[in-house]
N, C-alpha and C positions, 0 to 999 in steps of 0.2 A: 229751434233755438241749440236744444239737446241735439237735433242730427247733425248741427253743424260743428257742435262741442266732439261729438262722438269722429268726424270725420276728419276732425283733426288729429285726435286722439290717433285716429287710424293711419293718416299720413306720417304724425311724430313713428311710429312704431317701426312701417314700413322702411321712414330712411333709418332709423338703429339698426335692424335685420340687414337692410341692405351695407351699411357702414363694418359691422361682423363682419358678411359675408365678403369683404373687400379683405378686412382686414386679415381673417384668416386663411383667405389665398395666399395675399403677398405675404403672410408668416411661413405657408407651409412650403410652399411650390414656388415664392422669390429669392425672399433676404430674412436674414432672422437677425439678432443683436446675440453677441456672448461676451465676455468679459475674460479677458486673461489671467487665470491665475497660476504662479508659478514663474520660474525662471528658465525655463528650458528653450525660452524664443527671444532671449537678451541679446545685445542690446533693441533688437529689432521690433521686437513687441514686448514691451516690457510687461511688468508686474501691475494690477488692477487696470489696463488699456482697455478700452471696447470697441469692439470693431462689430462693422455689418459684414454677413457671409452672404454669398450669393448662390441658387443653384442652376441659375437658368442655364449658366455655361457649359456645364457638365451634360446639360439636353441636347447638343448642339455639337459638341468635340470630347475627347476623352480627359480625362486630367493629365496635365504636360511636367515634367521637370522642372522644379521651381515653385511652382501653383503652392501656396501654403493653405490648406486646410484645416478642415473640424474635422473630427470620424471619433466614433467610438474605439477603442483600442481593446486587441485580442485579449489584455491582461484585466478588463473590468466591462462591466454591461451598464455601470454607473454613471459615470464621467466622462465626458468629451475631452478627447486632448487636442492640442493644434501645433503639427509639425510639418514639414516640406518634404513637397516629394523631389529625394534624388536621382531612384531609379523607376521608368516606366516598366511594364510588359515586355519579357524578349531579350530584356540585358540582362550583363552582368554585374555584379555591384562588390567590390573587395576592398578593404581596410587594409593599409601597408605603408608604417611611417609614418602614422599621423595624418594620412593625406586618404581620401575617396579617387577611389580608378570605377569609373563606368566601361567596361567590354574593353577592360585592360588600356583606357587611354588615364590622365592624371585629371580629374575635375577641377578646376577652377572654381571657388564660390566666393565671388567679392560680399559677400553678406555674413562671412566669419570670421573671428579673430584668429588671425595668425598664429598668435602667441599661444596657444589654445589648440594641442595636435586632439585630431579626432581619433579616440582611441576603437579599438575591438570590441564587441561585447561577448554575452552568453551565447546568441546565435547564428552571430556573425565571428567568426576569431579571428585573429591576426593573419592577414595574407590570405586566407582562404575565400575565392568566388562563389557565388550565390546568382544563382540566375533566379531572378522573379518571373515566377508562373504570370500565364492569363488572367486579367480580370483581378493586379493584385499590382503593390506601388508598397517602391522603399521607400521609409520614411526618416527624417532625422531632423532633432531639435538644433536652430543656429547657435545655442550655449552647449553644446556638443560634452563638456564634462558635466552636466548638470540637465543631462536628456534622456528619458525612458524612453528610447524611439525599436523604431527597426534591427538597432544592433544587440538587444537584448531579446524583445520578441518577436521576430519575422516581423513580414510585410503584411496590409494591413489589406482588405479586399474594396472591392469597389463601392459595394454596397454599403459600406459602414461611413463612408464621406454623405456629411448633411452637406456640405458647403463649401466654398473656397473664400477665405477670407477678401474681400472687395475695398471697403474702405475705415478707415481710422477714423471714431467722435468725438473721441476724449482718450488723455486729455486734450482741449484746444491745441497746444501747441503742435500736437504730433499729426494733428486731424490731414486725413487726405486719402488719395485714393494708395492700395497696397500696390508698390512698384513691381514690379515681374523684373527677376536677376537676366543680364546677358552671360550667357556660361561660354567658355571655351575650353579647350581640350591641347594638352598637350603630350 
């Protein structure tokens, strides 16, 4: 009787250890939950929205323009930010006349409010071109007037990216896969 009871508890222990191992594998290597805290990505990612980020994509390919990423910005080591990649390594980015230009071509951004122009910042001045170095990405919030981003503190490095926004799960009325924007240049 005691042997069977001991075997039962050993089996339960093995299941718990296995489940915890799977949880940490998924959490550390595959996906993580995040809560949006702030207005910098409005209206596409409202304050207090919950989403899952995934990490697998960046084992298979480099981050791309339009990816919404979670990262640790150069201005703090405590909080993670959420922003959209605007320019990738080797491209030049410029803010001029309230619009964003990549390699001298106007970037059409269907996810931002046209009534709120994109202003330059302290890092990227109006009309000044900046070439994004290898391994770095230029990011901006969708709510440009209310976003602390690369315009103010420069690009982020690839190793600071903890994941790509993948699925919104709360509130339920907004639940679904995060869409990838279709870009065009003029």
